[in-house]
C-alpha positions as CSV (number, residue, x, y, z in Angstrom):
1,X,-29.5,-15.8,6.2
2,X,-28.8,-12.7,7.7
3,X,-28.8,-9.6,5.1
4,X,-25.7,-8.0,4.4
5,X,-25.0,-4.6,6.2
6,X,-25.2,-1.3,4.2
7,X,-21.5,-0.9,4.3
8,X,-20.8,-4.1,2.9
9,X,-23.3,-4.0,0.1
10,X,-22.0,-0.4,-0.7
11,X,-18.0,-1.2,-0.9
12,X,-18.3,-3.5,-4.0
13,X,-20.5,-0.6,-5.7
14,X,-17.9,1.8,-4.8
15,X,-14.6,0.0,-5.4
16,X,-14.2,1.0,-9.1
17,X,-15.0,4.7,-8.3
18,X,-12.5,4.5,-5.3
19,X,-9.6,3.1,-7.3
20,X,-10.2,5.8,-10.1
21,X,-10.3,8.4,-7.8
22,X,-6.8,7.4,-6.1
23,X,-4.8,8.0,-9.5
24,X,-5.4,11.6,-8.7
25,X,-2.9,11.9,-5.8
26,X,-0.2,10.8,-8.4
27,X,1.4,12.7,-11.5
28,X,1.4,10.7,-14.6
29,X,3.4,13.2,-17.1
30,X,0.4,13.7,-19.3
31,X,0.9,9.7,-20.5
32,X,-2.5,8.4,-21.1
33,X,-1.3,4.4,-21.5
34,X,0.5,4.9,-17.9
35,X,-2.6,6.5,-16.4
36,X,-4.9,3.6,-17.8
37,X,-2.3,0.7,-16.5
38,X,-2.4,2.6,-13.1
39,X,-6.2,2.6,-13.0
40,X,-6.3,-1.1,-13.9
41,X,-3.7,-2.0,-11.3
42,X,-5.5,-0.3,-8.5
43,X,-8.9,-1.6,-9.4
44,X,-7.7,-5.2,-9.8
45,X,-4.6,-5.6,-7.7
46,X,-5.1,-8.2,-5.1
47,X,-3.0,-6.8,-2.3
48,X,-5.0,-3.5,-2.7
49,X,-8.4,-5.2,-2.7
50,X,-7.5,-7.5,0.5
51,X,-6.3,-4.0,2.4
52,X,-9.7,-2.5,1.3
53,X,-11.6,-5.2,2.6
54,X,-9.8,-5.3,5.6
55,X,-10.7,-1.7,6.4
56,X,-14.3,-2.7,5.5
57,X,-14.2,-5.6,8.1
58,X,-12.7,-3.6,10.7
59,X,-15.6,-0.6,10.2
60,X,-17.8,-3.2,10.7
61,X,-16.8,-4.4,14.1
62,X,-17.6,-0.7,15.2
63,X,-21.2,-0.9,16.3
64,X,-20.5,-4.0,18.3
65,X,-17.3,-2.3,20.1
66,X,-19.7,0.1,21.4
67,X,-22.7,-2.1,22.0
68,X,-24.0,-3.2,25.3
69,X,-23.3,-7.0,26.2
70,X,-26.1,-9.5,25.5
71,X,-28.7,-9.6,28.5
72,X,-28.8,-12.8,30.4
73,X,-32.0,-14.8,30.9
74,X,-32.6,-17.0,34.0
75,X,-35.4,-19.8,34.5
76,X,-35.9,-21.3,37.7
77,X,-38.3,-24.2,38.6
78,X,-38.7,-25.4,42.1
79,X,-38.9,-29.3,43.2
80,X,-40.2,-28.3,46.4
81,X,-41.6,-24.8,46.0
82,X,-41.1,-22.4,48.9
83,X,-43.9,-21.1,50.6
84,X,-45.2,-17.6,50.8
85,X,-48.0,-15.8,52.3
86,X,-49.8,-15.8,49.2
87,X,-48.9,-19.4,48.1
88,X,-46.3,-21.3,46.7
89,X,-43.7,-20.0,44.5
90,X,-43.6,-22.7,41.4
91,X,-40.9,-20.7,39.1
92,X,-39.1,-17.7,38.5
93,X,-37.9,-15.6,35.6
94,X,-34.8,-13.2,35.6
95,X,-33.4,-11.1,33.2
96,X,-30.0,-9.1,33.9
97,X,-28.3,-6.5,31.9
98,X,-24.6,-5.5,32.5
99,X,-24.0,-1.9,31.7
100,X,-20.4,-0.9,31.6
101,X,-19.1,2.2,33.5
102,X,-19.5,5.5,31.9
103,X,-17.3,6.0,28.9
104,X,-15.8,2.3,28.3
105,X,-18.5,1.6,25.4
106,X,-17.5,5.1,23.7
107,X,-13.8,4.3,24.3
108,X,-14.2,0.8,22.6
109,X,-15.9,2.2,19.7
110,X,-13.5,4.9,19.4
111,X,-10.6,2.4,19.4
112,X,-12.0,0.4,16.7
113,X,-13.1,3.4,14.6
114,X,-9.4,4.4,14.8
115,X,-8.2,1.0,14.0
116,X,-10.5,1.1,11.0
117,X,-8.8,4.4,10.0
118,X,-5.4,2.8,10.3
119,X,-6.3,0.0,8.0
120,X,-7.7,2.8,5.5
121,X,-4.3,4.1,5.6
122,X,-2.7,0.9,5.1
123,X,-4.9,0.5,2.1
124,X,-3.5,3.8,0.8
125,X,0.2,2.7,1.3
126,X,-0.6,-0.4,-0.6
127,X,-2.1,1.5,-3.4
128,X,0.7,4.0,-3.3
129,X,3.0,0.8,-3.5
130,X,1.0,-0.3,-6.7
131,X,1.3,3.1,-8.4
132,X,5.0,3.2,-7.8
133,X,5.7,-0.5,-8.9
134,X,3.5,0.2,-12.1
135,X,5.7,3.5,-12.9
136,X,8.9,1.9,-12.2
137,X,8.0,-1.2,-14.4
138,X,6.7,1.1,-17.1
139,X,9.6,3.1,-17.2
140,X,11.6,0.2,-17.2
141,X,9.9,-1.3,-20.2
142,X,10.8,2.3,-21.8
143,X,14.3,1.7,-21.3
144,X,14.4,-1.7,-22.5
145,X,12.2,-0.8,-25.8
146,X,14.9,1.9,-26.3
147,X,17.7,-0.1,-25.7
148,X,16.5,-2.8,-28.0
149,X,16.3,-0.3,-30.7
150,X,19.5,1.1,-30.2
151,X,21.0,-2.5,-30.4
152,X,19.0,-3.2,-33.8
153,X,20.7,0.4,-35.3
154,X,23.9,-0.6,-33.9
155,X,23.6,-4.3,-35.9
156,X,22.9,-2.3,-38.9
157,X,25.7,0.0,-38.6
158,X,28.1,-2.9,-37.9
159,X,26.7,-5.1,-40.9
160,X,27.3,-1.7,-43.0
161,X,30.9,-1.7,-41.6
162,X,31.2,-5.4,-42.4
163,X,30.1,-5.0,-46.1
164,X,32.9,-2.3,-46.5
165,X,35.2,-4.5,-44.9
166,X,34.6,-7.3,-47.5
167,X,34.8,-5.0,-50.4
168,X,38.2,-3.7,-49.2
169,X,39.5,-7.1,-48.6
170,X,38.1,-8.3,-52.0
171,X,40.0,-5.4,-53.5
172,X,43.1,-6.7,-51.6
173,X,43.5,-3.3,-49.6
174,X,41.9,-4.5,-46.4
175,X,42.4,-7.7,-43.9
176,X,40.2,-10.6,-43.6
177,X,40.8,-10.3,-39.8
178,X,38.7,-7.0,-39.9
179,X,35.8,-9.0,-41.4
180,X,36.0,-11.5,-38.5
181,X,36.4,-9.1,-35.8
182,X,33.1,-7.0,-37.3
183,X,31.3,-10.5,-37.6
184,X,31.8,-11.1,-34.0
185,X,31.1,-7.8,-32.8
186,X,27.6,-8.5,-34.8
187,X,27.2,-11.6,-32.7
188,X,27.7,-9.7,-29.5
189,X,24.9,-7.2,-30.5
190,X,22.7,-9.8,-31.3
191,X,23.5,-11.6,-28.0
192,X,23.0,-8.1,-26.0
193,X,19.6,-7.7,-28.0
194,X,18.6,-11.3,-26.7
195,X,19.5,-10.4,-23.1
196,X,17.5,-7.3,-23.4
197,X,14.8,-8.8,-24.6
198,X,14.8,-11.6,-21.8
199,X,14.7,-8.7,-19.4
200,X,11.6,-7.2,-21.0
201,X,9.7,-10.3,-20.8
202,X,10.5,-10.3,-17.0
203,X,9.3,-6.7,-16.5
204,X,6.2,-7.3,-18.5
205,X,5.4,-10.4,-16.3
206,X,5.6,-8.2,-13.3
207,X,3.7,-5.3,-14.7
208,X,0.9,-8.0,-15.5
209,X,0.8,-9.4,-12.0
210,X,0.3,-6.0,-10.5
211,X,-2.6,-5.8,-12.9
212,X,-3.8,-9.2,-12.0
213,X,-3.3,-10.2,-15.8
214,X,-1.7,-13.5,-17.0
215,X,2.1,-13.4,-17.3
216,X,2.2,-14.0,-21.1
217,X,-0.2,-10.5,-22.1
218,X,1.9,-8.8,-24.4
219,X,2.1,-4.9,-23.4
220,X,3.2,-2.6,-26.6
221,X,6.4,-0.7,-26.8
222,X,6.7,2.0,-24.4
223,X,8.3,5.5,-25.5
224,X,9.4,7.9,-22.6
225,X,7.7,11.5,-22.9
226,X,9.4,14.6,-22.6
227,X,11.1,14.7,-19.4
228,X,9.3,16.9,-16.8
229,X,11.9,18.9,-14.6
230,X,11.4,19.8,-11.0
231,X,12.4,22.6,-8.8
232,X,13.6,20.9,-5.3
233,X,12.6,22.6,-2.4
234,X,13.5,20.1,0.3
235,X,11.7,21.8,3.3
236,X,8.4,22.1,1.2
237,X,8.7,18.3,0.2
238,X,9.7,17.1,3.6
239,X,6.4,19.1,5.0
240,X,4.2,17.3,2.1
241,X,5.7,13.8,3.0
242,X,5.2,14.3,6.8
243,X,1.6,15.2,6.1
244,X,0.6,13.0,3.6
245,X,2.5,9.7,3.7
246,X,0.1,7.1,4.4
247,X,2.7,5.4,6.9
248,X,3.0,8.5,9.1
249,X,-0.7,8.8,9.2
250,X,-1.2,5.4,10.0
251,X,1.5,5.6,12.8
252,X,0.1,8.9,14.3
253,X,-3.4,7.3,14.5
254,X,-2.0,4.2,16.3
255,X,-0.5,6.7,18.8
256,X,-4.0,7.8,19.0
257,X,-5.6,4.3,19.2
258,X,-3.1,3.5,22.3
259,X,-4.1,6.7,24.1
260,X,-7.7,5.6,24.3
261,X,-6.5,2.1,25.4
262,X,-4.9,3.6,28.1
263,X,-7.7,5.5,29.0
264,X,-9.9,2.3,28.8
265,X,-7.3,0.6,30.9
266,X,-7.9,3.1,33.7
267,X,-11.5,2.8,33.7
268,X,-11.6,-0.8,34.5
269,X,-11.0,0.2,37.9
270,X,-14.5,1.5,38.4
271,X,-17.2,-1.4,38.3
272,X,-19.8,-2.1,35.8
273,X,-23.6,-2.0,36.7
274,X,-25.8,-4.9,36.5
275,X,-29.4,-4.1,36.0
276,X,-32.1,-6.8,36.4
277,X,-35.7,-7.6,36.8
278,X,-37.4,-10.7,38.3
279,X,-40.9,-12.5,37.7
280,X,-42.1,-15.0,40.4
281,X,-45.1,-17.4,39.4
282,X,-47.0,-17.9,42.6
283,X,-49.8,-20.4,43.0
284,X,-53.0,-19.8,44.9
285,X,-52.9,-21.4,48.5
286,X,-54.6,-24.8,48.4
287,X,-53.9,-25.6,52.3
288,X,-56.7,-25.6,54.5
289,X,-56.1,-22.2,56.2
290,X,-55.7,-20.6,52.8
291,X,-58.9,-22.3,51.2
292,X,-60.8,-21.1,54.4
293,X,-59.4,-17.8,54.6
294,X,-57.8,-16.8,51.4
295,X,-55.1,-14.0,52.4
296,X,-55.0,-10.8,50.3
297,X,-53.5,-11.0,46.6
298,X,-53.8,-15.2,47.0
299,X,-51.6,-16.4,44.2
300,X,-50.5,-12.9,42.8
301,X,-47.3,-13.2,41.0
302,X,-44.0,-11.3,42.2
303,X,-42.0,-8.5,40.4
304,X,-38.8,-7.1,41.6
305,X,-35.9,-5.0,40.2
306,X,-32.4,-5.6,41.0
307,X,-29.2,-3.1,40.9
308,X,-25.7,-4.7,41.3
309,X,-22.3,-4.1,40.7
310,X,-19.2,-6.2,40.1
311,X,-16.4,-5.8,42.7
312,X,-13.2,-5.0,41.1
313,X,-10.8,-6.9,43.6
314,X,-7.9,-7.8,41.5
315,X,-6.3,-4.5,41.1
316,X,-3.0,-6.1,40.4
317,X,-4.6,-6.9,37.1
318,X,-5.9,-3.8,36.3
319,X,-2.4,-2.2,37.1
320,X,-0.7,-4.7,34.8
321,X,-3.4,-3.6,32.0
322,X,-2.6,-0.1,32.4
323,X,1.3,-0.8,32.0
324,X,0.6,-2.7,29.1
325,X,-1.3,0.0,27.4
326,X,1.2,2.5,28.4
327,X,4.1,0.3,27.0
328,X,2.0,0.2,23.9
329,X,1.2,4.1,23.7
330,X,5.4,4.3,23.9
331,X,6.0,1.7,21.2
332,X,3.5,3.7,18.8
333,X,5.0,7.1,19.5
334,X,8.4,5.5,18.6
335,X,6.9,3.9,15.6
336,X,5.5,7.4,14.6
337,X,9.1,8.9,14.7
338,X,10.5,6.1,12.9
339,X,7.9,6.6,10.1
340,X,8.9,10.5,10.2
341,X,12.7,9.7,9.9
342,X,11.8,7.2,7.0
343,X,10.0,10.1,5.1
344,X,13.1,12.4,5.9
345,X,15.5,9.8,4.7
346,X,13.6,9.1,1.5
347,X,13.3,12.6,0.8
348,X,16.7,13.4,0.9
349,X,18.1,10.4,-0.6
350,X,15.5,10.4,-3.7
351,X,16.0,14.4,-3.9
352,X,19.7,14.1,-4.2
353,X,19.4,11.1,-6.8
354,X,17.0,13.4,-8.9
355,X,19.4,16.5,-8.9
356,X,22.3,14.3,-9.6
357,X,20.5,12.3,-12.7
358,X,19.5,15.6,-14.0
359,X,22.8,17.0,-14.2
360,X,24.2,13.5,-15.6
361,X,21.4,13.8,-18.4
362,X,22.8,17.3,-19.3
363,X,26.3,16.2,-19.3
364,X,25.4,13.5,-21.8
365,X,23.1,15.4,-23.7
366,X,25.3,18.7,-24.1
367,X,28.8,16.9,-24.2
368,X,29.0,13.1,-24.0
369,X,26.6,12.1,-27.1
370,X,28.1,15.1,-29.4
371,X,31.6,13.9,-28.8
372,X,30.9,10.6,-29.3
373,X,29.0,11.2,-32.4
374,X,32.0,13.2,-33.6
375,X,34.5,10.7,-32.6
376,X,32.9,8.1,-34.6
377,X,32.5,10.2,-37.6
378,X,36.2,10.9,-37.7
379,X,36.8,7.3,-37.2
380,X,34.7,6.6,-40.1
381,X,36.5,8.9,-42.4
382,X,39.9,7.9,-41.1
383,X,38.8,4.2,-41.6
384,X,37.4,5.0,-45.3
385,X,40.9,6.3,-46.1
386,X,42.8,3.6,-44.8
387,X,44.7,5.5,-41.9
388,X,43.1,3.8,-39.2
389,X,42.0,0.3,-38.5
390,X,39.1,-1.5,-37.6
391,X,39.5,-1.7,-33.9
392,X,39.6,2.2,-33.7
393,X,36.7,2.0,-35.6
394,X,34.9,-0.5,-33.2
395,X,36.1,1.3,-30.3
396,X,34.3,4.6,-31.4
397,X,31.3,2.8,-32.3
398,X,30.9,1.1,-28.9
399,X,31.7,4.3,-27.0
400,X,28.6,5.8,-28.7
401,X,26.6,2.9,-28.1
402,X,27.5,3.1,-24.4
403,X,26.8,6.7,-24.5
404,X,23.6,6.5,-26.0
405,X,22.4,3.5,-23.8
406,X,23.4,5.5,-20.8
407,X,21.4,8.6,-21.6
408,X,18.4,6.2,-22.1
409,X,19.0,4.6,-18.7
410,X,19.6,8.0,-17.1
411,X,16.0,9.3,-18.5
412,X,14.3,5.9,-17.1
413,X,16.1,6.4,-14.0
414,X,14.9,10.0,-13.4
415,X,11.5,9.0,-14.0
416,X,11.8,6.2,-11.7
417,X,13.1,8.5,-9.1
418,X,10.3,10.9,-9.4
419,X,8.1,7.8,-8.9
420,X,10.0,6.9,-5.6
421,X,9.6,10.4,-4.5
422,X,6.0,10.7,-4.9
423,X,5.9,7.3,-3.0
424,X,7.7,8.6,-0.2
425,X,5.8,12.1,0.3
426,X,2.2,10.3,-0.5
427,X,1.4,13.1,-3.1
428,X,2.6,14.2,-6.8
429,X,6.0,16.1,-6.7
430,X,5.6,19.8,-6.5
431,X,6.8,22.7,-8.7
432,X,6.7,20.7,-12.2
433,X,7.7,22.5,-15.3
434,X,8.6,21.3,-18.7
435,X,11.9,21.5,-20.1
């Protein structure tokens, strides 16, 4: 059995180190749990592992791509040995080695090397995808956990209102209709909480799949840390993305590989050399003249050297090969342009989303939440004095609920947009500062 190559042996050993180092390319906002989840996903995710092994397989092909073709060995036996001056030739042996024209082997090795580099960038893209997906799922869990908590607080508040309504009804100063409406509202909140729990199970299962863990493995409640604030410099961010995005790097490498392919196709017009050696086994003459007067070197074997070339006659085939290589190079150039445009679009779109969400968070925190709290407090006081009904109380309570949920949603969206931006540019978002 063939022993594994050094590269194949080293890859499993370096797998863990490689993935742990990959997390340094993405910000984790001082969240140890998130960092641990990312590291685990990068180490265990099947898509990432498959991409890394694809790169390894391609790199293993580099020596073969630049190697000489196997020599050919030819053995000849003669049913009727031809006579020579020194005796009959009874057998012959020839060995030939084809040597590609100068530069062909180097070009083939270079193409394979660049293809391995492309696989490396594809693996980097898979890692970036996994990091983004883990972050998005993690921040979605943070939203759902806080939303479930808010629903629980809302239920307690409604149950308090229900007890007040029962007391007022028992004293003859309230309506039974108010109690019924509050009970219906409590049921609605319980249903909402069940729906949020169902959504959490879905997200939890998705996060477990990213880590290659069983879907039922539980993930403890997630809390959002203090939001980082970013100063968006679109030109600088765009430059970072164009330099670091793995899709852009892979597309640029594809252009390079196709440039070499064009050069290799043009070299096909040049012939390959065929170098060879021959050996002929000669038997000493046993005829009467040979026995009576043996010639010099009687029975001496023959040795010979040969040099040949193939004749590249089918120029139409070689012309077509050049055209194919040029067309593929043009396609690769367009794909590179497409990758750059993708970074431009993602940076602009996600940058606008970050700016908009940040402004919305400020509006919620500075205006909507305080106003909704004040409105509910005023309505509670009016309800306690009997100057307003339960419908007004429920409207104020629901308005505050929606505002609180909206703020939590915006905070999760903000962190998810940061993950989208980091995925788009292939690097941590620059110029972070805490609020």
